[in-house]
N, C-alpha and C positions, 0 to 999 in steps of 0.2 A: 162944530159944522154951523151954516150962518141960513136963517130960515131962504134967504136971496138963491144960495145957494141949492137950495134941494128943491124950491122954485124954477128953476133955470131950465131942470132936466124935465118939469112933470110937463113943459110945454105941449097939450095934446099935436099938431101937427108934427112935427118934430120927433115924437118920443120915441124916447130905444131903453128895453125895460136895464136895470140896472139894482145893484147889490148895495145896501147901509151895511159898513162895519163898523159892530160894535166896540167901546173896550171891553168887556169881559171878553168877548170874543167869539158872539156872537154875528151873524152875516143876516141879515134879511133881503129878501128879492123883494121890489117892487115890478110886479110887472107891467099893474097897468096906473096911469094918473088918477084915476079914479078910483085907486084905493088907499088913497093920503090925503090927508085932513090936516089943518095946524090948527094948534087950542090958540083963542081968543089973544090969548101973551105971546103966540109964535116964538116961544119956549121948548115946547111938546110938540108930537106929532102925533099921528093915531094911526095905523098902519095896518091895513086887514092883510092877511096873508093867503095863500093858496088855501091851507085847510080849512077857512073861513072864520077862523080865529085873528084876534088883532093883540098887537103892542101898541102902550103906552111908550114913548120913548122921549125920553129929555135930550132935546139936540148936544147940549154938551157933552152924554156920550159915544157920540157919532165921532168915528174916527176917520171914515173916511168915506168915498162915494165912490164906488166900482160900476159900467158902462160893460154891460154883457154886450160880449163880441159875438157877431154870427158869424159864422164857418165862412170860408171863401167857398167859391162852386165849385172849387177842385178839390178841395178836402167835403164837400159835400157828396161831389161822386163819388170819392172813394167810400162814402161810408157807406152807398148805397151799392157797390159794386160785389 
């Protein structure tokens, strides 16, 4: 994964939460763009989690990035019914 690939999803105006899938099978949620910081070398990222802990991740360990899907209006009504 590249720095630019992740940065393209961190635009505050169009931000949508996403998940980073790692080589070791873990998945890390990014729920706000402020929760990600890049190292000076741009080879690692710091990611603050919902539990207010942090992960230090090498970009080479990220296998994919998946944007969260929002439920459609029809599904939201069914869930609330």
